Phi, psi and omega in degrees: 000134185251132180273148178274163179291147177220160180294141182289148173260129188246149166215144181274131176276171184298333181272006177092349179281165185260132176250141174268125188255128176236147177245133173247124177258118177242086182248117184236131185285333180075011184253351184240165178298133179077006184274053180216176176287116179214185183297327179296319179295318178301315181294320180297315179292322178299316179297319180296319179292320181296324183272352190235321184267113185256343184281153176293156183305322183294348178243023185231137170244140175238128176250113185260115178264118188243128167219100190205144175283351180118221182144222184273124182297323180295318179293320179297318179294319178296319178295321177300315179297319179300311183294319178298323182289343185259002183209160175279327181224132178243123181244136177245137179233128181244104179288324184225294181210145175221095189259155169055243181297333176290328172297316178302317179298319181296330180293345181280350187284155173277337176216140182234125177247138177227140176287170187297329179248014180288160182218145165259181180219164177300158180259018175288113187297155175258136179232155181298141175293137185293337186238355184233118180292146177062019176243132178245154179229161180289129176299328179295319178297317181293315182297328182269357187304306184295314182294323178296318178296320179297317179295322177295322179297316179295319180297317179296318179298316180294316181294317179296321179296321179296317180296314180295322180296321181285332186259353180227173177259012181291143178289151181300327181297337177265325186292310187298313178300323179296318180292325178294320177295319178298313181297321179297317179292323181295320185268353183303314179300324179290316179296333179296338180270358179275115182274114181302324179294319179292321178298317179297319179297317180298315179297323178294317180296321177295321178296323177300312180300319179297314182294315180296316180298319179298318180294319184286333180271356179287132178302143180229138180051232181260015183258133179288159178286154174294338181279121176261344176257193179291123185300316181299321179292318178301313181295319177304314179297313185294326185270323194234350192255359179260145189290330182222159180294329182271008184303135181278119173254098185277184185300317179293319178300316181299321178292320179295329177293335181115011177269142178274102184243132179257155175291137184300324182289356174273348178290134186297340181242025184298317186299309182287325176298320178293324177298319178295321177295318179298324176294322176299314179299322184282318192255331187258310186302318179301336180258015179056038179254159179240159180234124171232119185219147172245122189226137173291145182304316182292348187250013182298318181295315180292327177294318179297319178296321179297320179299322178296318180294320179299316182292323179298329179272358180075023182242108180247015183285153179293142181193168168278128181261156181233148176275179182300331182273006173090353180274150178291126182251315182230142180248105177277115183284313183196142176243355177202143181308327182289342182266007184297142175292141180249000000 
C-alpha cells in the first residue's frame, strides 16, 4: 500500500533545525493468532515508513505508541534497529502496557513516557512447554529448575539434620550424610523430569534478552542512554529478578530500576494520542483486532476523526486514509494480521 504525500509536520530541535514528526501506533489486542510483535509486524511498519517518510533520518522524529503483550524478542530488536535507523530521535509512549518483547522495544527509545497505571514487564523469555501444546512457560523458571531443586534438597537435609541432632544422641557426622542421601532420593523423581536440552534452550533465550537489552541501552551518537543507573544492574533486574513473567513494572518501579521515565501527560501530543488509544480499546480490542498506523503529527486529529467514521461504517480494514481535501493524511499499515500486505 502506498501512502500519498502530505504536508510535513515540523518541530524545532534544540539546535534550531527543523524535525519532521511522525507517530507510529502499535496497538495489539493479544487475542488473535499472530497478534504480537513478529516479523510480519516489522515488515508492515517497514513498508509504511518506506512509502510515507521522505525526509532523511537527521530531520526526522518518530514517536512510537506501544500497547502490546510482546512477542518475538528477535523481531522486537529488529524493529528497534529499523526505527532508530529512520530517525534522529525515537520516543516511546506506553498508555497501558508494553510487556516482554514490547518492553525490549521500549528500551530502544531516547525518551520513554508512561501513563500513571501503565506497565512494562520482565524480559524473561517465554518458551513452549515440552509436554503441552499451545502452552508457554517462563525460560527463567526452566533455567532455574535444577538449581532450585538442588537448593531445596540441601535445605531439607540441613533442617532434617538439625531436628535429628536435637532429638537423638546420634553424632552430626552420621546424621548429615544420611539426610543428604535421603534428600537426594526424595528429589530424584523430580530431577528426572528436568530436560537438559530444554534447560539449555531456556538459558540461551535469557542470554538473548540480556544481549539485546544491553545493546539497546548503550548510548549512541550524541544521545544519552535511557538507563540512568548501572545498565548491567537494570538488565539483571529485568531478566532475572521478578517472580513471574506477568509481573507489573509500573512507572515508579521503572524509575527505581534506573530507567529515565517521564509522565505520559508531559508528552506534547498525549491528549490526542490517548484519544486514539481509547478508540482502539473501544472499537478494535473487543473484535480481537490490532492497529498499526503511521501518522503525521499535524494529522493526528483528522486521523482520529477518520477512525470514528470507519467504525461507524463497520469497516476496520487497513487502508490509506484521506483527509477532506483528498490528500493522504494517515497511512494505516495494517489493522489485523489477516490484512497484512504480502
